[in-house]
N, C-alpha and C positions, 0 to 999 in steps of 0.2 A: 479090369485094371491089371496092368502088367506087374508081375511079382518082382520085388526089388531084391538086390543082392544084400550081403551082410552090411555093406556101408549105406544102403538105401533105407534100411529100417533104423529109425532113430535110436530105439532101445538097444538093438544089437550093435549098432555103431558105437554107442556110448560105452557099452561093456567092453567091446574090443579095444577102443581107445584107452580105457582104463587099464586093461591087461598089458597093452603095449607100453604104457607109461610105467607100470610097475617093472616090466622087464628092462626097459632102458635105465630106470633108476637103479635097479639092482646091479646092472652091468657097470654103470658109471661109478657108483659108490664102491663096488668091489675093486675096480681099477684104481680108484683114488686111495683106498686103504692100502692096497698092495704097494703102490708107488711110494706112499708116505712111510712105509715100514722097511724099505730097502734103500740101497745106495744108488738106485737107478737114476735119480734126479739130483745127485750130489753136486754135479757141475752147475746145474741151473740154480740150485739153492745157494751154492757158493757165489755165483755171480750176483744174486740178490744181496747176499750178506756183504760182499765187497762194496756194492753200490751204497747200501745203507751206512756202512762204516765210513765211507768217504764223506757222505752228506752230514753225518753227525759226529765227526771226529772229536771235536772239543780241544781244549788246551792241555798240554802235558803238565805233570806235577812239577813244581819248582824244587822239590826235594831231590829229584833224580839228576845226576850230573854224569856225562860221558867224558872220560879222558881218552882221547883218540890218539893212537899211534899212527899218525897220518903221513903223507908224503913229506911234509916239511920236517917232521920228527926224524924220519929216516935220513933225510938229507943232512940234518945237523948232528945227530947222534951217531949214525952209521947204519950199515945194512943190517937186515934182520937175519938171524935172531940176535937180539941184544944180549949183552953180558948180564949175568945174574946180579952183578953189582949195580948196573943201571936200574934194574927193577927194584933193588933194595933202596936206592936213592929216591926213586919215584914214590915208593911206599912211605919212606920217612917224611918226605915233603908233604904228602897228602895227609898223613897222620898229624904232623905238626900244625897243619893248617886247619885242623878241627873236623876232618871228615868223620861222620858218625859211623860209617862202615864202608869197607872197600871190597869189591868183587873183582878178582883178576880173571878175565875171560881169556886166559892164556894157559896152555897145557905145559907143565914142567915135568915131562916124562923121563928125561935123560939127565944124568949127573954132569956137573961142570967143574968139579975139583973144589978149590978153595973158595970160589965165588959162591958156591952153595951155602957156605957157612955165613957169608955176609947177608944173603937173602933170608936165611933162617933166622938170623939175629934181628933183622928188620921186621920180619913177621911176628916174632915173639915180642919185640918191643912195642909194636903197634897193638896187637891183641884184637884187632878189628878187621882182619883180612880173611876172606874166603877164597880158596883156590878151586880151580876147575878140575873135574874128572870126566872121563868118557866111559859110558857103559857100552860094552861090545854089542853091536846090533845082532850078532849071530845068536844071541840069547833067545831071540824070537824066531830063529830058524831051526831050532832043535838042538843047538849046542848048549853048553853049560853057561849060564849067565855069570858075567863077572865085570868088574869095573877097573879101569886103569886110571890111577890117580897120580898125584905128584910124588916125587921120590921121597923116601922116608924122612930125611931131615926137614924137608919143607912141609910135608903133610902134617907131621907132628907139631910143627911150630905155628901152623895156621889156626885161626879161630874156628874154622869149619871147612867142609868141602861140599861141592854140589855138582851134579852132572850138567853138561851143556848140550845134551842131545836135542836136536830139533826134529820135529815131525811135520811133514807136509801132507796136505790132503791129496786126493787122487789127481787133481789138476796141477800139482806142484806148488801150490800156494800155502804158506804157513798161516794158519788161522788159530790153531790151538796148540798148547804146549802142556806136556805132562808134568805136574808138580812132583810126582813120584814115579819112579820106575821100580818094578818088583821082579823077582825071579830067584829061584833057588833058596827061598826063605829069607832073602835080603830085600831091603828097600833103600833106594838112593834118592835123596831130595834134589830138587833143582837148585842151581846156583843162586837164582833169585830168592828162593825160599831160605837158603842159607844166609844170604845177605840180610834179609829182614829179621831173621832170628838173631843175628849178631847185633843188629840195630835196636833190638828190644821188642820187635813185633813178634807176636806168637807164631811159631812155626806150624803150618798146616799139618794136621794129623796124618800119619802114614796109613795107607790102606791096610785092612786086615788080611786081605788075600795075599798069598805068596805065589800066585800063579805067574808063569813066565809071560807077562803081557804088559802092555801099557796100563798105567793106573786107570781105574774106572773114572768116567766123566772128566777127561782132560779139560783144563781151563781154556776157554776161548778168550784170546787176548784182545783188548781194546786198543787198537793202534790210533795214534794221535796225529795223523797226517803223513805226508810223504817223508822220505829220508831227510835227515837233518832237522827234524822237528824238535828234538830234545836239546836242552842246553848242553853245549859241547865245548871243551877246551883242548888245546893241543898238548900232548905229553911234553914236547920240547919247551913250551912256555912254563909248565910246572917245574921241569928240571932246571930251568934258568931262574926260577923264582919270580917270574914276571906275572904269574896269575895272582890276582888279589885274594887275600884270605877270605873275604866275604863271599867269593864265588865257590869256595870249597867248604866253608864252615857249616857243620850240621847237615851236610848233604850225604845222600846215598850214592857213592861213587862207583862207577863200573868202568874198568880199564880194559880196552880191547883194541884190536888192529882194524884200521880202516883204510890203510894205504892200498893203492892200486896193485893188483897182482898178489896180494896177501890176504889171508883170511877167507871166510866163506860169505857168500852173498845169496840172498833168497828173495823171492817175490812174496809180498804180503797184500792184504786187501787194499791198502792205501798206496801201493806202488803205482805211480803214474808216469807216463812217458817213457817206459822201459827202465826206469830207475829202480835198482834193487836195494834191499836193506842189507847192511852188514850185520854179522852175527851179534856184535855188541849192541847195536840198536834194537835188535829183537829182544835181547836180554833186558835192555832198558825199558822197552814197552811192557814186558812182563812184570818188572818191578813196579812200574807206574800203575799197572792194572791192580796189583796187590795192595799197593799203598792207598790208592784211591777207592779201593773196594768196588772197582768198576768192572769186575769180571762178568762176562756174559755166560749165563747158564742156559744151555739148550733145553727146549721143551722136549719131554720124552716122546719117543716115537708113538707110543700108545695114545698119549694126549693129542699129538698132532693128527693121528689117524682119526680119532673121534671127532675133533673139531672140524677137520676137512670133510668128513662124511656128513656131519650136521649141516655144513654150509651147502653141500651138494644137494642134500634133501630139501633145504630151503629153496634152492634154485629150481629144482625139478617141480616143486609145488607151484612156484610162480609160473613156470613154463606151461603147466597144465591149465592155469587160469587165464593168463594174459594173452593178448594178441601178439603177432610176431614183432611189431615195433617195440612194445613194452618188454617183450621177452629179451630182445637184444639189449635194451637199456638195462634190464635187470642183470643180465650176464656181465655186461661191461661194469656195471656198478659193483657187482660182487667181486670181480677181479680187482678193481681199484680198492675196494674196502679191505680185501685180504692183504694186498701189498701195503696199504697204509697201516693196517694193524700190525703187520710184521715189522715195519719201520718203527712204529711207536713202541712196541714191546722191546725192540733192541735198545732204544734209548732208556728204557727202564731196567735193562740188564737181562732180558730174556730173548732167546733166539727161537722164533717160530718159523719153520721152513715152509714157505708159501707155495712152492712149485707144484705139489700134489693137488692142492685145492685149485690153483689157477689152471692147471692142466685139466682137472676134472670139469671145471666150468667151461673151458674151451672145447671139451669133448661133448658135454651135455647138449649144448645148443645145436650144433650141426647134426648130432645124432637124432635128437628129438625132432628137429626141423625136417630131416630126411623122412622120418616115419610119418610126420604130418603131411609132407608132400606126397608120399605114396598113398596115404589114405585119401587125400583130396583128389588125386588123380583117379583112383579107383572109383570114388564117389561120382566124380564128373562123368566118367565113362559109363557107369551104371545108369545114372539119371538121364544122360543123353540118349542112351539106347531105349530106356523106358519111355521117354518123351516121344521119340521117333515112332515107337510102336503104338502108343496111345493116340498121338496126333501126328501122322506122317508129315514130315516137312524136310527142308533142305539141310538139317543139322549134321547129318552124318556124311553126306557126300560133298559138302562144300566146306571142307576143312582146309585151312591155309596155314602153312608153317612147316619148318624142317624138323621139329622135334615133337614129342608127345604133348608137352604142355602147350606149345603154340597151336597145335591142331585142336586140342580140346578148348583152348581159349577162343579160337575162331568159331567153333561150333556153339560154344556157350553164348557168344555174342549174337549169333543168329537166333538162338533160342530165346534170349532175353528180348530181342527186337520183336519176335512174334508175341511174346507175353505182353510187351508194352502195347502192341496194337490191340490185343485182346482186351487189355485193361481199359484202353481208351474206348473201345466199343461198349464194354459193360458200363463204364462211367457215363457214356452218352445216353445209353438206354435208361439208366437210372435217373439221369437228369430230366429226360423227356417224359417220365411218368407224371400223370396229372395230379397224383396225391403225394403227400409227404411220406417218403419211404426211407427206411433205415435197414442196414445189414448189421446184425448183431451176432457176436461170436458166442461160443459155449459158456464163456465166463460172464456174459451179460454186458459186454462192452461194445460200444458202437464202432464199427469198422468203416462203414461207408454211409453217406447221407447225401440226399439231393438238396437243391437250393430251397425247395418248398419246405423240407423238414427244418432247415436252418432258420427260415423265416418263421415257422410255427413256434420253435423254441427260442427264437430271438437271440441266437448266439452262433458264432462261427469261430473255428470249425466245431463240429460235433464229434469228430473222431476221438476215441479214447474216453468218452463220457459214459458213465453207467446208465444203461437204458432204463432201469427201474426208477432211478432217481429222476430222470427226465419226465417219466410219466407222472410221478408224484408231484412234481412242480406244476404240471398241468391240471392236477386235481383228479386224476384217474383213480377210481376206487379199486380197480382190478386190472389184470394184465390185458384181457381181451374184453370186447363188448363196447357199448356206447357209454359216453359220459359227457357232461357239460363242463366247459372251461369257465373260469371266473369272468371271461369276457362275453359269455353267453353263447359261444359256439358249441355245436354238438359234433363230437368226433367219434368215429367208429374205428376200433383197433382190431386188426386181424394179423395173425402170425402164421407164417408158413415155414415149415422145416425144409432146408435145402437137402436134396437127395444125395449130396456128396458124403454124408455120414460123419462129418467133422464138427457137427454141432452148430453150423451157421443157420441163422433164421432171418427171413425177410419180414419186416414189420411195416404194415401199411396203416397210416392214420388218415382216413378219408373224412373230409368235412361234409357232413350230411345235414347241416343246418337248414339249407334251402329245401331239401327233400322232406325234412320233418315238418317245416312250416307248411309246405304244400299238402302234406298228409293231414296235418291238423285242420287246414282250411277245408279239405275234402270232407273230413269227418264232421266239421261244423256245418258245411253245406248240406250234407246228408241229414244231419239232425234238424237243420232249419227246414229243409224241404219235407222231410219225412214226419216231422212231429209238430214243430212250432207253427209253421205256415199252414199246415194241414188243418189245424183246429179252427182258425177263423174261416177258412174257405169252406170247411164242412158245415160250419154254422150258417154261412150264406146260402149254401145249397139246401140246407134243411128248411130255411125260411122260404126259399123259393118253391120248394116241393110241398110245403104245407098247405098251399092253396090260398094263403092269405092275400089280402089286397096289398099290392105294392105301394099304393098311395097312402097307406096307413102310416101315420107319423112314427108310431112305435117301430114298425118293421123297417121303415127307411132309416131310423136311428140305428137299429141293430146292424143292418147291412153296412151302413157307413162306418160304424165303429170297427167292425171286423175288417173291412177293406183298408181303413186307415191303419189298423194294427198290422195288417199284412205288409203294407207299404213301409211302416216303420221298421219292421223286421228286415225286409229286403235292404232298406237304406242303411240300417245299423250294420248288417252283415257286410255290405259293400264297404262301409267306412272302416270296419275292423280289418277286412282283407287288405285294404289300401294301407292301413297303418302297419300291418305286419309285413307286407311284401313289396309294395311299390317303392321306387326310388324316392328318397327325400329331396325336397327342393329348399335347401337351407338358405337363410338370409340373416343378416344382422339387423336387429330392430330393438326398440325400447320395450321392455316387458310391461311397462305401465300402460302403453297403448293397447297391448293385448288384453290386459285386465279390464280396461275401460270398455273395449269393444264387446267382450263377453258379457259384462254386467249390463250394458245398454240393451243388448239383444234380448235379455231375459227380464228386463225391468217390467214390461207389461204383465208377464206371467206372475211375477212376484206381487205386483200391485193387485192383480185379480184375486190372489189368495191371501191378501192382507198381511203379507210378509215384507218387512223392510229389507231392502238389499243395500248394504252400506259398503262403500269403497272409501276408506280413510285416505287422506292426502298421501300420495305415493312419491317416493324419491325419483327425481329425473335421472336419466343416464344409466339406468340399470339394463345393460345390454345383454342379449342372448343371441346365439347362433342356432336357428331352428327353422323348421318348416312352419311358417306362420299359420297356414290354413289348418294343419293338423293340430297344432298346439292350441289354437283358438277353439277348435271343436272339442278338444279334451277338456279345457276349462269350462266350456259351456255345459258339458255333460255333468261335471262335478256340481256346478251351481244348480243345474236343473234337478239333480238328485236331492240336493239340500232343500230346495223349494218344496219338493214333493213330501218330505218328511217333517218339515218345520211346522209347528202349530201356528194357528192364526194369532196375530198380534206379536209375534217374535221377530227377530231380525237375523240376517245372515251377513257375516263379515267376509269380505274378499280383500286379502292383504297381499302386499308385495314387500319382500325383504331381501337385502343383499348381504351375504356372509363373506366379507372380504378375506378373512383368514382362510376359509375353506375354498375360496374362489367359486362360490355357488350362488345361484338365485333361487329364492323360495317363494312359491305361490301357495297361499293358504286359503281354504274355504272352511269357515266355522259356522255351525248352526246351533239351534237350541232344541233339536229333536231328541229322540230316544238314545242317540249315540250308537256306536259300533265297537265291538271288541276286535282286536287285531286279527284273531283267527277267523271271525265272521267276515271281516273285510277281505281277507285273502280268498275266502270262498267266493265272495261276490265278484272278485276280479276275474274269475274263470268264466268262459262263455256260457250264456244261457242260464246263469244263476241269478235269481232275483229274490228280494226280501218281500214277504207279504206286507202289503200296505196300500194306502190309497193311490189311485191312479194306475193306468195300465203301464206295463213295461215288458221289454223283450229279453232283458238279461245280458245285453251286449255293451252297455254304456261304459261300465268300469273296465271291462276287458279291453275296449278300445283305448281308454285312458292309459291303462297299464302298458299296452303295446306301444303307444306313442311315446310315453315317457322313457321306456327302456331303449327304444331305438334312438333316442336323443342322448343316451348315456346318462340318464337321470334316475331318480328313485321316487317311488310312490308309497307313502306310508299313511296310516290312519291312527289317531289317538283320541284321547278325551279332551275336549275343549274346556276353557275356563268356566263356561256357563253350563256344563254338564252334557252338552251335545257332542257331536262328532267334529273332529278337526282333521281334515285331509290336507296333506302337504305334498306339493310337487317340488323336487329339488333338481335343478338343471345346472350344467356348467356355465359359468359366466363367460362373456366375450367382450373384448375391447371394442369400442366404437371405431368406425372407419376413420383413418387419418384425414 
């Protein structure tokens, strides 16, 4: 046997596959954890966040109102910047209309003379206005952090101040805003936070750290659709008094510039078609997020890494178990599940970054599939070489294809064709065997069986059946040896181990019924010739050699008796041999006729012995399918035995009975003799066994009856009759009369 490589040994191949699976799993999990802990996939995660945000934007809050300094406002009021008096008039009108709080997203960094006093007076009179300030971004580049706010008269008159710094992600899209900026021991709240504080909402607590950085965990803003999603009124309408009070009353008002060419514009997750958000709309989105408590809290990088690693472990476990088709389905299902979970969590206010888990899943399948392909290729190459060495064939030199896999596939096709031909040859040989034959594996399961075995066990197919259970169903007391089936067949079981060493066994169940019958007949013939027939012949010779006169009546009687006994022995033996072995000649006839024929033939003998032979009226139409000659002879034997043991002046009843429920016909012979015990009757049914009593006998009559009844599928039993004698019953299957 050719030695296999590492992939040819199942145990070594299994260990190597497990080690490779562990290596691939560690590699993919490490890459997933590393990617989820860095900004390497920030753009991919941002793309997913933007898509989820657009799909589940929702409606903006009715509390937020944007007062836009738009193109129409500039056309009616004048070019930008407006006079401080115009701003004062705008604030007065908003305050008088019932605005709950006002945020001016406008920087008032430079003085404007007397107009500053008008604006300061309006701010003071309202008491609900927050002004904007800007924190110098150089504070995060090593400089000293500081904020530039409105000039002193305005800042001191406002209800509060807040920064309007916007921070974009690496791809330039604004997704999160810092509610606090810290640096140099100071903290500056956002303009939106100031607005909510003035309106009576609690101001978010300032961070404890004074490091020069953005505040920890900046709030991810929930944008409510494309630009223009918030309720907006034109500043010119407010200044002219054309805006209804109901549109302003109890609203959180944000005033800002939206006119073309003025102000700042940014991309957000819900920017579609190249439309950018004005700064005031971003401020409104932040206010809406805080009012609705709809802020999105990002899942920590540690939790993201742990969950992503767990999902990859789950996927790798499935790849180890499932076939390629299900592995692909599992990978796609995992990717879809991660994306759906990320979308669902976003609707609940949590942001789980899915890119690391998705990329890990996308990496795991091809990497593991590559290793499996390498292993399969090496295995095929090893096995083909081994097969060619063990059984030289065309597998190696008839490879067709341009790459390794195609060449191996063509060689494997040739090898499989050869194995199919070999399998057909083995199957043909198995089917042609004359005996029922099974191939059983080391676990005791049937792997192959011929038609004769299927006929024997009366089931198809036998493949996969437990061999020992099949033997038990046949009534086999042991695994090997001879046994008799319930149908009376004698089977010989022999088991041969296959030399391959893999535990295969060939089981042969030979039907030796005919051989055993011949053997019994031979033994009976030897006994008949060697003992039973020898005794009367010896007696004849002794008489002849005694010198007596042959014409003596006594000698003639003795010679005649011994000769007749010898003839009866020979005749009985021939009848028994025929009953046991010769083909039956069955016909359908009325059992009552058989009973009458047997009784009539023995009536003279019964009359001579002063025994009444009674045949009560029998039912007509009790049909049997049997060999009429053999069955008549069997019934005659029973009646003859009863006459021999019946005392003078008694009677013998010969009856016929039909058991319709059991579908059987019963023939009964009852006498008034000494009777028989069942065990004694069984002994007398064996050849050359006879009971001491009047009249000569050869001990083959009941053996003939038993053989005849059993060959007809019937039963022969003996019991005690109603009058104390023996009751012998023959039970035969009933048959319907010919139509």
